N, C-alpha and C positions, 0 to 999 in steps of 0.2 A: 799275186799279191797286189793290192790296191796302191797306187801311187798318190791318191787323193789325200789331202791332209785334213785333220780333224780341226774344226773351228768351233769355238765355245763362246756363246753369247751369254752374259751373266746379268740377270735382272735381281736387284737386291730390294727385298721387302722385309726389312729387319723383324724378327730374327731369322728370317727364311731367305735363302738364295735359290733362285731358280737358273739352272744350267741348261741351256739348249745346245744340244749337240748336233753339228752338221758335218757328216763324213763318217770315215770308219773309225770305230772305237776299238783299236787293237794295237798290239805291240807298243813301240814307243809313243804313239799317240796317246794312248791311254794313260802313260805315266804323267802326263801334263795335268790331268784331272786331279790327281793326288796333290800336287803342288797347289792348284787352285783352291781345293777344299781345305787344305791345311791352313792356307792364308786366310781364308774366309773364317775358319774356326778360330784363329788368332784375333779376328776382328769381332768376335762374339755372335757370329752367325752359327746357329746350332741345327737347324732344319734345312733340308737339302731336297729340292725337287729336280730330278733329272729328266729332261724331256727328250725322248727318243725320236720324235717325229721326222727328223731329217738325217737320223743315224742310218747309214747304209749297210753297216756290217759290225758285228761284235764277235770276236772270237774268244777262245778260252782265256786267253791272256787278259782280254778286256773284262771278262767275268771275275777273274782273280783280283783285278784292280778294284772292282765294285765290292768284293768280299772284304778286301783290306780296309776300304773306307768305312765300312760298317763299325769297326773297332773304334776309329777315331771319333766318329759320330756319336756313338753310344757312350763313349767316355765324357762327353759333353751333355748327356741326356737328351740328344737331339733325335730327329727322325730322318729316315731316308725314304723318299717317295720316288716312283717311276711313273712317268706319264708317257702317253702316246706311244706305247709299246706294241709292236705288231704281234700278231698271234704266234708266230714261230719264235720270236725272241722271248716272249713271256713264257711260252713253254719251257724254253732252254733255261731261263733264269729261275723258274720255279723248280725245275728238275735238279738244278745246282744248289737248292736249299735257301735261295735268297728270299722267298716269300715269308720265311720265319723272321726276317730282319728288316724287310722293306715293304711298303704298301704299293699297290698298283691302282692307278686311276687313269680315267680316259683323257683327262685334260688337266692343265695346270690350274685353272680356277676351282675346279672341284677339289683338287688336292689342297689348295690354299684354304678352302672353306673347311675341310676336315681338320686342318691344323687350328683353326680359330675356334672350332666347336670344342676341341679337346683341351684348350688352355684358356 
């Protein structure tokens, strides 16, 4: 098990927040993301881009956290987008059914542009 902690940088471009993950997205580290996104939802952010560029590991618990976030975000009519996802993780997330609820983009600016086009 990795002892590295998960750090999250947040860039706010209302009504969108970009969360840049750095480290393992698993177990107790992943729970922090729920609190961060719930807090941002209370501040009227509805769209979330999660950047996995520096994310070194995502286990099944991390995936379950992502699934639980979908309900909160959908309740506010928001969108969940994943960027910079490596091939292995993208395959895992799609196999777990997340592609039905989240979009995948190569980078943050492309994801932001897609949100602007749709609104």
